[in-house]
C-alpha positions as CSV (number, residue, x, y, z in Angstrom):
1,X,20.3,14.7,18.0
2,X,17.8,15.9,15.4
3,X,18.2,15.2,11.6
4,X,19.7,18.6,10.7
5,X,22.3,18.3,13.4
6,X,23.2,14.8,12.3
7,X,23.5,16.0,8.7
8,X,25.8,18.8,9.8
9,X,28.0,16.4,11.7
10,X,28.2,14.0,8.8
11,X,29.0,16.8,6.4
12,X,32.0,17.7,8.6
13,X,33.2,14.1,8.6
14,X,32.8,13.8,4.9
15,X,34.8,17.0,4.4
16,X,37.6,15.8,6.6
17,X,37.7,12.4,4.8
18,X,37.6,14.1,1.4
19,X,34.6,11.9,0.5
20,X,33.3,14.0,-2.4
21,X,30.3,11.8,-3.3
22,X,29.0,11.6,0.2
23,X,29.6,15.3,0.7
24,X,27.7,16.1,-2.4
25,X,24.6,14.1,-1.3
26,X,24.7,15.6,2.2
27,X,24.9,19.1,0.9
28,X,22.1,18.5,-1.5
29,X,19.8,17.2,1.3
30,X,20.9,20.0,3.6
31,X,20.1,22.5,0.9
32,X,16.6,21.0,0.3
33,X,15.9,21.1,4.0
34,X,17.0,24.8,4.3
35,X,15.0,25.7,1.2
36,X,11.9,24.2,2.7
37,X,12.6,26.1,6.0
38,X,13.0,29.3,4.1
39,X,9.8,28.6,2.2
40,X,7.9,28.1,5.5
41,X,9.7,31.0,7.1
42,X,10.5,28.9,10.2
43,X,12.6,26.0,11.4
44,X,11.3,22.6,10.3
45,X,10.1,20.0,12.7
46,X,11.7,16.6,12.7
47,X,8.7,15.2,10.8
48,X,8.9,18.0,8.1
49,X,12.7,17.4,7.7
50,X,11.9,13.7,7.3
51,X,9.4,14.5,4.6
52,X,12.0,16.5,2.7
53,X,14.4,13.6,3.1
54,X,11.8,11.2,1.8
55,X,11.2,13.5,-1.2
56,X,14.9,13.4,-2.0
57,X,14.9,9.6,-1.8
58,X,11.9,9.3,-4.1
59,X,13.5,11.6,-6.7
60,X,16.6,9.5,-6.7
61,X,14.6,6.2,-7.0
62,X,12.7,7.7,-10.0
63,X,16.0,8.8,-11.5
64,X,17.5,5.4,-11.0
65,X,14.5,3.8,-12.8
66,X,15.0,6.2,-15.7
67,X,18.7,5.6,-15.9
68,X,18.3,1.8,-15.9
69,X,15.8,2.1,-18.8
70,X,18.2,4.2,-20.7
71,X,21.1,1.8,-20.0
72,X,23.2,4.6,-18.3
73,X,25.2,2.3,-16.1
74,X,27.5,5.1,-15.0
75,X,24.5,7.1,-13.6
76,X,22.9,4.0,-12.2
77,X,25.9,3.3,-10.0
78,X,26.1,6.9,-8.9
79,X,22.4,7.0,-8.0
80,X,22.5,3.7,-6.1
81,X,25.3,5.1,-4.0
82,X,23.3,8.3,-3.3
83,X,20.3,6.2,-2.3
84,X,22.5,4.1,0.1
85,X,23.8,7.3,1.7
86,X,20.2,8.7,2.1
87,X,19.0,5.5,3.7
88,X,21.3,6.1,6.6
89,X,19.3,9.1,7.6
90,X,15.8,7.5,7.2
91,X,14.2,5.5,10.1
92,X,14.4,1.8,9.7
93,X,11.8,0.5,7.2
94,X,8.9,-1.6,8.3
95,X,8.9,-5.3,7.2
96,X,6.2,-6.6,4.9
97,X,4.4,-8.3,7.7
98,X,4.4,-5.3,10.0
99,X,3.1,-3.1,7.2
100,X,0.4,-5.6,6.3
101,X,-0.7,-5.7,9.9
102,X,-0.9,-1.9,10.1
103,X,-3.0,-1.9,6.8
104,X,-5.3,-4.6,8.1
105,X,-5.9,-2.8,11.4
106,X,-6.5,0.5,9.6
107,X,-9.0,-1.1,7.2
108,X,-11.0,-2.3,10.3
109,X,-10.7,1.1,12.0
110,X,-11.9,3.0,9.0
111,X,-14.6,0.4,8.2
112,X,-13.5,0.1,4.6
113,X,-15.0,-2.7,2.5
114,X,-14.4,-1.9,-1.1
115,X,-11.9,-0.4,-3.5
116,X,-13.9,2.8,-3.3
117,X,-12.5,3.3,0.2
118,X,-8.8,3.1,-0.9
119,X,-8.4,6.9,-0.4
120,X,-9.9,6.8,3.1
121,X,-7.6,3.9,4.1
122,X,-4.5,5.5,2.5
123,X,-5.2,8.8,4.3
124,X,-5.3,6.9,7.6
125,X,-2.3,4.6,7.0
126,X,0.2,7.1,5.7
127,X,0.6,9.1,8.9
128,X,1.2,5.9,10.8
129,X,4.0,4.7,8.6
130,X,5.5,8.1,7.6
131,X,9.1,7.6,6.6
132,X,9.0,3.9,7.5
133,X,7.4,2.6,4.3
134,X,7.2,3.4,0.7
135,X,3.8,4.9,-0.4
136,X,3.6,2.6,-3.5
137,X,4.1,-0.5,-1.3
138,X,1.4,0.7,1.1
139,X,-1.0,1.4,-1.8
140,X,-0.4,-2.1,-3.2
141,X,-1.2,-3.7,0.2
142,X,-4.3,-1.5,0.7
143,X,-5.6,-2.6,-2.8
144,X,-4.8,-6.2,-2.0
145,X,-6.6,-6.1,1.3
146,X,-9.7,-4.4,-0.2
147,X,-10.1,-6.7,-3.2
């Protein structure tokens, strides 16, 4: 079952259960996927749909950070719930050790030796961990391994 089919199924379940919060998040994600599809004038591949889902997750994490700084606890709780719902659709995340191993292998593959090669390493690592790791975390590990 592809991501869009799964989202459609979950949307039906949320409607039947009258789960307004879940339904709202699912509709938002579905809308974003459909907008991207319209923009590209074709159906999205599974990877492209996953990219849209990651973008939605990133937006919510950034919002969560802003809400926490502004002491908006009502919005913090709502956003945390939305993040939890979105996580159900993302592939399982790589552990710190797995991610570090991928970074080390890629550094060797690319032949990187200094911080000037961070962009080259990031360009090679990100497709390998697409949807399975946060880019910020990957960047930190790349910098650590090149220092």
